[in-house]
C-alpha positions as CSV (number, residue, x, y, z in Angstrom):
1,M,-4.3,-9.3,32.5
2,P,-1.1,-6.6,32.1
3,V,-0.3,-5.6,28.5
4,N,3.6,-7.3,28.1
5,I,5.4,-4.8,26.5
6,L,9.3,-5.4,24.9
7,E,11.6,-3.4,23.3
8,Y,14.1,-3.9,20.7
9,Q,16.3,-1.5,18.2
10,F,17.5,-3.9,15.5
11,A,15.5,-6.8,13.8
12,E,17.4,-9.2,14.5
13,E,16.6,-8.7,18.4
14,L,12.9,-9.7,17.3
15,S,13.4,-13.6,17.4
16,P,14.0,-14.1,20.9
17,L,11.3,-11.3,21.4
18,L,8.5,-13.2,19.9
19,K,9.5,-16.5,21.8
20,E,8.3,-14.8,24.6
21,T,4.7,-14.5,23.1
22,F,4.1,-17.9,22.4
23,K,4.0,-18.3,26.0
24,S,0.1,-18.2,26.1
25,N,-2.1,-20.8,25.2
26,A,-4.2,-18.4,23.0
27,R,-6.5,-20.3,20.6
28,Y,-6.1,-17.5,17.9
29,L,-2.4,-15.4,17.3
30,Y,-2.5,-12.4,15.2
31,F,0.6,-10.4,14.4
32,L,-0.4,-6.7,13.8
33,V,2.2,-4.3,11.8
34,P,2.2,-1.0,10.7
35,G,2.1,-1.3,6.9
36,T,2.6,-3.5,4.1
37,G,6.2,-3.4,3.6
38,D,6.6,-4.4,7.6
39,R,4.7,-7.8,6.9
40,R,7.4,-9.7,4.7
41,W,10.3,-9.1,7.4
42,L,8.4,-10.0,10.4
43,R,7.0,-13.0,8.3
44,D,11.1,-13.6,7.4
45,T,11.5,-13.4,11.4
46,L,8.8,-15.7,12.4
47,V,9.2,-18.3,9.7
48,G,13.0,-18.0,8.3
49,E,14.5,-18.7,11.8
50,G,11.6,-21.2,13.2
51,T,11.0,-18.8,15.7
52,F,7.0,-19.3,14.8
53,G,7.1,-23.5,14.2
54,G,4.8,-25.1,11.9
55,G,2.3,-23.3,9.5
56,E,1.9,-19.8,8.4
57,P,1.9,-16.4,11.1
58,T,-1.4,-14.6,10.7
59,I,-0.2,-11.0,10.1
60,L,-2.5,-8.1,9.9
61,R,-2.9,-4.6,9.1
62,W,-5.4,-2.5,10.8
63,E,-7.9,-3.2,8.0
64,E,-7.3,-6.8,7.7
65,L,-8.1,-6.9,11.4
66,Y,-11.6,-5.4,10.6
67,R,-12.4,-8.2,8.5
68,E,-11.1,-11.0,10.6
69,T,-13.4,-8.9,13.4
70,A,-16.2,-8.7,11.3
71,A,-16.0,-12.5,10.4
72,R,-15.4,-13.6,13.9
73,L,-18.3,-12.1,15.6
74,H,-20.4,-13.1,12.4
75,T,-21.0,-9.3,11.0
76,D,-19.6,-10.1,7.7
77,K,-22.9,-11.5,6.5
78,Q,-24.9,-8.7,7.7
79,S,-24.2,-5.8,5.4
80,P,-20.8,-4.3,7.3
81,E,-19.4,-1.4,6.2
82,R,-16.9,-1.4,3.5
83,Q,-13.8,0.0,3.4
84,I,-12.9,2.5,0.1
85,D,-9.8,2.3,-1.3
86,P,-7.1,5.0,-1.9
87,P,-8.2,6.4,-5.2
88,D,-12.0,6.5,-4.4
89,H,-11.0,8.5,-1.3
90,W,-9.4,11.4,-3.4
91,L,-12.7,11.1,-5.4
92,I,-14.6,11.8,-2.8
93,V,-12.6,14.5,-1.5
94,R,-12.8,16.1,-5.1
95,Y,-16.7,15.5,-5.2
96,I,-17.3,17.0,-2.1
97,L,-15.0,20.0,-2.8
98,E,-16.6,20.5,-6.1
99,E,-19.8,20.6,-4.6
100,L,-18.7,23.5,-2.2
101,L,-17.1,25.5,-5.1
102,K,-20.8,25.4,-7.1
103,E,-22.3,26.6,-3.9
104,T,-19.9,29.7,-3.7
105,S,-19.6,30.2,-7.1
106,M,-22.1,33.4,-6.7
107,G,-21.4,33.9,-3.4
108,K,-18.1,34.4,-1.2
109,N,-14.9,34.8,-2.1
110,L,-12.6,31.2,-0.8
111,P,-9.3,31.3,0.1
112,P,-7.3,31.4,-3.2
113,A,-5.2,28.0,-2.4
114,I,-8.4,26.2,-2.5
115,H,-8.4,26.4,-6.3
116,K,-4.5,25.0,-6.3
117,A,-3.9,21.4,-7.7
118,G,-2.6,20.5,-4.8
119,F,-5.0,21.3,-2.4
120,I,-6.9,18.4,-2.7
121,S,-3.9,16.0,-1.5
122,I,-3.4,18.5,1.6
123,L,-7.2,18.2,2.3
124,G,-7.1,14.6,2.0
125,S,-4.4,13.9,4.2
126,T,-5.7,16.2,6.9
127,M,-9.0,14.8,7.0
128,R,-7.4,11.5,7.0
129,E,-5.5,12.4,10.2
130,L,-8.2,13.6,11.9
131,L,-10.0,10.2,11.3
132,R,-6.6,8.5,12.7
133,E,-7.0,10.6,15.6
134,E,-10.6,9.9,16.2
135,V,-11.6,13.7,16.0
136,L,-15.3,13.3,15.9
137,P,-16.7,16.4,13.4
138,E,-18.7,18.1,16.2
139,D,-15.4,18.2,18.4
140,L,-13.8,19.7,15.6
141,S,-16.7,22.4,15.3
142,K,-16.4,22.9,19.4
143,S,-12.6,23.5,19.2
144,L,-13.7,26.2,16.7
145,E,-16.1,27.4,19.2
146,C,-18.5,27.1,16.0
147,N,-22.3,27.1,17.8
148,G,-22.8,23.7,16.0
149,C,-24.7,22.2,12.5
150,D,-26.5,19.2,11.4
151,R,-23.4,17.3,10.1
152,G,-22.3,20.3,7.5
153,R,-26.2,20.9,6.5
154,D,-27.3,24.8,6.9
155,C,-23.6,25.5,7.9
156,P,-22.4,28.9,7.1
157,I,-19.8,28.8,4.6
158,D,-16.7,30.9,6.2
159,E,-13.6,32.3,4.3
160,S,-11.5,31.3,7.4
161,P,-9.6,27.9,6.6
162,D,-10.0,26.5,9.9
163,R,-14.1,26.8,9.8
164,L,-13.7,25.8,5.9
165,L,-11.7,22.3,6.8
166,C,-14.4,22.4,9.6
167,L,-17.6,22.3,6.7
168,L,-15.6,19.8,4.6
169,Y,-14.8,17.4,7.2
170,H,-18.6,17.4,8.1
171,R,-19.4,16.6,4.7
172,Y,-17.1,14.1,3.9
173,T,-17.4,11.8,6.7
174,A,-21.4,12.0,6.5
175,Y,-20.9,11.2,2.7
176,L,-19.3,7.7,4.0
177,E,-21.9,7.1,7.0
178,S,-24.8,7.7,4.6
179,R,-23.6,5.2,2.5
180,G,-22.0,2.3,5.1
181,L,-18.4,3.1,4.1
182,F,-15.3,4.0,5.9
183,D,-11.9,5.5,5.4
184,S,-8.8,3.0,5.8
185,A,-7.5,5.7,8.5
186,Q,-10.9,4.9,10.4
187,A,-10.1,1.0,10.6
188,A,-9.4,1.2,14.2
189,T,-12.3,2.9,15.1
190,V,-14.6,1.0,13.3
191,I,-13.1,-2.3,14.5
192,R,-14.1,-1.1,18.6
193,K,-17.3,-0.2,17.7
194,L,-17.9,-3.3,16.1
195,I,-16.4,-4.8,19.4
196,E,-18.6,-2.8,21.6
197,K,-22.2,-3.4,19.4
198,N,-21.1,-7.3,19.8
199,P,-20.2,-7.6,23.3
200,E,-20.9,-11.2,23.8
201,E,-19.3,-12.5,20.8
202,S,-16.6,-10.2,21.3
203,S,-15.7,-11.6,25.0
204,S,-15.5,-15.1,23.5
205,W,-13.5,-14.6,20.5
206,L,-11.0,-12.0,22.5
207,R,-10.5,-14.1,25.6
208,T,-9.0,-16.8,23.7
209,A,-7.0,-14.2,21.5
210,S,-3.3,-12.9,21.5
211,F,-2.5,-9.8,19.4
212,V,1.3,-9.2,19.0
213,F,1.9,-5.4,17.7
214,T,5.0,-5.2,16.0
215,G,7.1,-2.2,15.0
216,F,4.5,0.6,16.2
217,L,6.6,3.4,17.8
218,S,3.2,5.1,19.1
219,F,-0.2,4.8,18.4
220,T,-2.8,7.1,17.1
221,H,-5.8,8.0,19.5
222,G,-8.0,5.5,17.5
223,Q,-5.7,2.6,17.3
224,L,-4.8,3.1,21.1
225,L,-9.0,3.2,22.0
226,L,-8.8,0.0,20.3
227,L,-6.1,-1.8,22.4
228,R,-7.6,-0.7,25.6
229,C,-10.8,-2.1,24.4
230,L,-9.0,-5.2,23.3
231,H,-7.4,-5.0,26.8
232,D,-10.8,-4.8,28.4
233,M,-12.3,-7.5,26.7
234,G,-9.8,-10.0,28.2
235,A,-7.4,-10.2,24.6
236,N,-3.6,-11.1,25.7
237,L,-1.4,-8.2,24.2
238,T,2.3,-7.8,23.4
239,V,3.5,-4.9,21.8
240,L,7.3,-4.7,20.8
241,V,8.4,-1.3,20.6
242,P,11.3,0.0,18.4
243,A,14.0,1.8,21.3
244,T,15.0,4.8,20.1
245,G,17.4,5.8,22.8
246,L,15.1,9.6,22.9
247,D,12.7,10.6,25.7
248,I,9.6,10.7,23.4
249,H,5.8,9.7,24.3
250,N,6.0,6.4,22.6
251,A,3.7,3.7,23.0
252,I,5.4,2.5,26.3
253,R,4.0,6.2,28.2
254,Q,1.0,5.5,26.5
255,L,0.1,2.1,27.4
256,E,2.2,2.6,31.0
257,N,-1.7,2.5,33.1
258,L,-1.9,-0.7,31.7
259,I,1.3,-2.3,32.7
260,D,2.6,-3.8,35.6
261,E,6.3,-2.5,35.1
262,I,7.4,0.1,32.7
263,P,10.7,-1.8,30.6
264,H,14.1,-0.5,31.2
265,R,16.9,-1.3,28.6
266,A,20.3,-0.5,28.3
267,N,21.4,2.5,26.3
268,C,20.8,2.0,22.6
269,R,24.0,0.9,20.6
270,P,25.4,4.0,19.1
271,L,24.6,4.4,15.3
272,Q,27.3,6.5,13.5
273,V,26.0,9.0,11.1
274,L,27.5,11.0,8.5
275,E,25.5,14.0,7.2
276,M,25.8,14.9,3.3
277,E,24.6,17.8,2.2
278,S,23.3,18.7,-1.9
279,G,21.5,21.1,-3.1
280,D,18.4,19.5,-4.4
281,Q,16.9,16.0,-4.6
282,R,18.8,14.7,-7.8
283,L,22.6,16.0,-6.3
284,E,21.7,14.4,-3.4
285,I,21.3,10.9,-4.9
286,E,24.1,11.7,-7.1
287,H,26.1,12.8,-4.2
288,L,25.4,9.4,-2.1
289,V,26.2,7.0,-5.0
290,R,29.0,8.7,-5.9
291,N,30.5,8.2,-2.6
292,L,29.5,4.7,-2.2
293,A,31.7,4.2,-5.4
294,L,34.4,6.0,-4.0
295,W,34.2,3.9,-1.1
296,E,34.4,0.6,-2.7
297,R,37.8,2.0,-4.2
298,K,39.0,2.7,-0.4
299,E,38.4,6.6,-1.3
300,G,36.3,9.4,-0.1
301,P,34.1,10.5,3.2
302,L,32.7,7.5,3.5
303,H,36.1,5.0,3.8
304,K,37.5,7.6,6.1
305,A,34.3,7.3,8.4
306,A,33.2,3.9,8.4
307,G,36.4,2.0,7.4
308,P,36.8,-1.2,4.9
309,F,33.7,-1.4,2.4
310,P,31.6,-3.9,3.6
311,G,30.6,-5.4,0.3
312,W,27.0,-4.1,-1.6
313,E,25.0,-7.1,-0.2
314,D,25.3,-5.1,3.3
315,L,24.6,-1.7,1.9
316,A,20.6,-0.7,1.9
317,I,19.2,2.9,0.5
318,S,15.9,3.9,2.1
319,V,13.9,6.2,-0.2
320,D,10.5,7.1,-1.2
321,E,8.6,5.3,-3.9
322,N,8.5,8.6,-6.3
323,R,12.0,9.1,-5.6
324,L,12.8,5.3,-6.8
325,P,13.1,5.7,-10.9
326,L,16.0,8.5,-10.3
327,V,17.7,6.0,-7.7
328,E,17.6,3.5,-10.2
329,E,19.2,5.5,-13.0
330,V,21.7,6.9,-11.0
331,L,22.8,3.4,-9.7
332,K,22.5,2.5,-13.0
333,R,25.1,5.1,-14.3
334,Y,27.5,4.0,-11.9
335,R,27.1,0.5,-12.4
336,I,26.3,-0.4,-8.8
337,P,24.6,-3.6,-8.7
338,Y,21.2,-3.4,-6.5
339,F,17.9,-5.1,-6.3
340,I,14.4,-3.2,-5.3
341,D,13.5,-4.6,-1.8
342,D,9.9,-4.8,-1.6
343,G,10.1,-6.3,-5.0
344,P,8.3,-4.4,-8.4
345,K,4.8,-3.4,-8.6
346,V,3.0,-4.7,-11.7
347,A,2.4,-1.3,-12.9
348,S,5.6,-0.5,-13.5
349,T,6.3,-3.7,-15.9
350,P,5.7,-4.1,-19.8
351,L,2.7,-6.7,-18.4
352,W,1.0,-3.5,-17.2
353,K,1.8,-1.3,-19.9
354,A,0.7,-3.8,-22.4
355,V,-2.6,-4.7,-20.8
356,S,-3.1,-0.7,-20.2
357,R,-2.3,-0.1,-24.1
358,F,-5.0,-2.8,-24.9
359,R,-7.5,-1.3,-22.7
360,E,-6.8,2.2,-24.5
361,L,-7.8,0.2,-27.7
362,H,-11.1,-1.0,-26.9
363,G,-11.9,2.1,-25.6
364,R,-11.6,3.8,-29.2
365,G,-13.0,0.7,-30.9
366,F,-10.0,-1.4,-31.7
367,P,-8.8,0.5,-34.8
368,T,-7.3,-1.7,-37.5
369,N,-3.6,-0.6,-37.8
370,E,-2.9,0.5,-34.0
371,T,-4.6,-3.1,-32.9
372,A,-2.9,-5.1,-35.5
373,W,0.5,-3.9,-34.4
374,F,-0.5,-4.5,-30.8
375,L,-1.1,-8.1,-31.7
376,A,2.1,-8.7,-33.8
377,E,4.1,-7.2,-30.4
378,P,6.8,-10.9,-30.4
379,F,6.2,-11.4,-26.7
380,L,2.4,-11.6,-27.1
381,P,1.7,-14.9,-29.3
382,A,3.9,-17.8,-29.6
383,K,3.5,-18.2,-33.4
384,E,4.2,-15.0,-35.5
385,F,1.1,-12.7,-35.7
386,P,0.1,-12.3,-39.9
387,L,0.4,-8.8,-39.3
388,E,0.3,-7.8,-43.3
389,T,-3.3,-10.1,-43.8
390,A,-4.9,-8.3,-40.7
391,L,-3.9,-4.9,-42.6
392,E,-5.2,-6.1,-45.9
393,A,-8.5,-7.7,-44.2
394,A,-8.9,-4.5,-41.7
395,P,-10.7,-5.9,-39.1
396,R,-12.7,-3.0,-37.2
397,G,-14.1,-3.5,-33.8
398,R,-14.5,-6.4,-31.0
399,K,-16.6,-8.5,-33.1
400,E,-14.5,-8.1,-36.7
401,W,-11.4,-8.6,-34.3
402,K,-12.7,-11.8,-33.3
403,D,-13.9,-13.2,-36.3
404,F,-10.7,-12.6,-38.1
405,L,-8.5,-14.0,-35.2
406,G,-11.0,-17.0,-35.1
407,N,-10.6,-17.5,-38.8
408,R,-6.9,-16.9,-39.5
409,Y,-5.0,-17.2,-36.4
410,P,-6.9,-19.4,-33.4
411,E,-3.9,-19.2,-31.2
412,G,-4.5,-15.1,-30.9
413,L,-8.2,-15.3,-30.2
414,L,-7.3,-16.6,-26.7
415,V,-5.0,-13.8,-25.9
416,F,-7.4,-11.4,-27.6
417,E,-10.5,-13.0,-25.2
418,T,-8.4,-13.0,-22.3
419,L,-7.4,-9.2,-22.9
420,L,-11.2,-8.3,-23.3
421,S,-12.2,-9.7,-20.0
422,F,-9.5,-7.6,-18.3
423,A,-10.8,-4.3,-20.3
424,D,-14.4,-5.6,-19.4
425,S,-13.4,-5.8,-16.0
426,I,-11.7,-2.7,-15.7
427,E,-15.3,-0.9,-17.4
428,S,-17.5,-2.5,-15.1
429,G,-16.0,-2.1,-11.9
430,G,-14.2,-5.0,-11.0
431,S,-12.1,-5.7,-7.9
432,P,-8.4,-5.4,-7.6
433,A,-8.8,-9.1,-7.0
434,E,-10.5,-10.0,-10.2
435,I,-8.1,-7.9,-12.1
436,L,-5.1,-9.3,-10.5
437,E,-6.3,-12.9,-11.2
438,I,-7.1,-11.6,-15.3
439,L,-3.3,-10.5,-15.0
440,K,-2.3,-13.6,-13.9
441,N,-4.2,-15.7,-16.1
442,L,-2.5,-13.5,-19.3
443,T,1.0,-14.7,-17.8
444,T,0.1,-18.1,-17.8
445,Q,-1.7,-19.3,-20.6
446,G,0.7,-22.0,-21.9
447,D,2.5,-21.4,-25.0
448,T,0.1,-20.4,-27.1
449,G,-1.3,-17.2,-24.9
450,I,0.6,-14.5,-23.5
451,G,2.0,-17.4,-20.9
452,G,5.6,-17.5,-20.4
453,W,5.9,-13.6,-20.6
454,D,9.0,-14.1,-18.6
455,R,10.5,-16.8,-20.9
456,T,9.3,-15.1,-24.4
457,L,11.0,-12.1,-23.5
458,S,14.0,-13.2,-21.6
459,E,14.6,-15.2,-25.4
460,L,14.2,-12.1,-26.9
461,V,16.5,-9.7,-25.3
462,V,19.8,-12.2,-25.2
463,P,21.4,-9.7,-27.5
464,F,20.5,-6.9,-25.8
465,T,22.1,-7.2,-22.1
466,G,20.6,-3.8,-21.1
467,L,17.2,-5.1,-21.3
468,D,18.0,-7.2,-18.5
469,E,17.0,-5.5,-15.6
470,E,13.2,-5.1,-17.3
471,V,12.9,-8.5,-17.8
472,R,13.4,-9.0,-13.9
473,K,11.3,-6.7,-13.4
474,L,8.7,-8.4,-15.1
475,S,9.4,-11.9,-13.8
476,G,9.1,-10.6,-10.4
477,A,5.9,-8.9,-10.8
478,I,4.5,-12.4,-12.4
479,R,5.5,-13.8,-9.4
480,E,4.0,-11.4,-7.0
481,L,0.8,-12.3,-8.7
């Protein structure tokens, strides 16, 4: 069965295209998206406009498709490989680099950049790109005309940056394999190998499955091999490709030998672009926001180039996450209304700041003064905390604080114990799901606990309208939980 490829330029064009994907009688229908941010707009298109019909569409990323594949092939109960989280990736990269530095402390000089703080980031990103493209360590060695080695063991340490990368890449992949782990950048490769190891079960599942890949301009080598594998095993594949109007090597070119006819569409609708340059990132945001404000007043270059102001609800700014605080600061200064489309993250709210502060107290053995002032925060308990009594009693440590709260302030004991479960879960290496569940409990424990954080904070900041945005962020984070 040939791969079905359709092009779209704007999200509004997706609805009729997606309806084409429902013509097959597939038992399993999966939608694959490049990233987490793509999941919501695709779901809104499928559910909001009634395209999908009843039920909830299955929208997956590559690592989630791995878990689905393991479950369908019944390999999830056979000690499957486990995906490492991004923090683990950086820890492993740091570890193998530090081990290398120990080996060379008395030997050769290494490139000076290896000791710089940013080297780990560059090294990790490069290795993840190699994994996405399914570059085998031995192939990397051959490309450097190396005589080969035993997966990085007994490899002569070379001052050449290329050979140094090769050695570290060997050691990184060997570290993962020896522990039954895989990097998220390897997800497509791991899925394909899992399918190839279980051909009968895979065929039974995939012959009744349809996969719709949405939003991929192109595929990495590892992803492309997986698509070919799915196709060969009998799965029905549809690829919705963003149209750019450019002559580039996109998904259509990559899959042209699997399709009957290369899709052709009329020229893309022209987009008007106005380039504005500034000296640095801050000035860039300042320049943009100032011109948006002028546009609303029928002034400035945007008014001349684009005509009437469309209204704030029809404007969007796409910005990297690390620049978001700066953008928010400038928007507030110019009093421009906005909301963050992807929603606030828990870590950016008072919720996370409070539990992080409690964890710090936990690590210090719950000193009297700091713990008492923490529990006296007005948004924690429903009733006023007996701060003076606590300071006089001077409890210290977990047991003394639990005894004090149990005798003098029972309402606060539940709060304290739930916060303890959060700190203990962090210390014991609790999973993200477990930690988020505890955070959810913290915000929904009823009137005597931290429950109703958003309601309590809303009442507290009534006289301070400038804090409304912080309360909105907290409420949004709680809803996300």
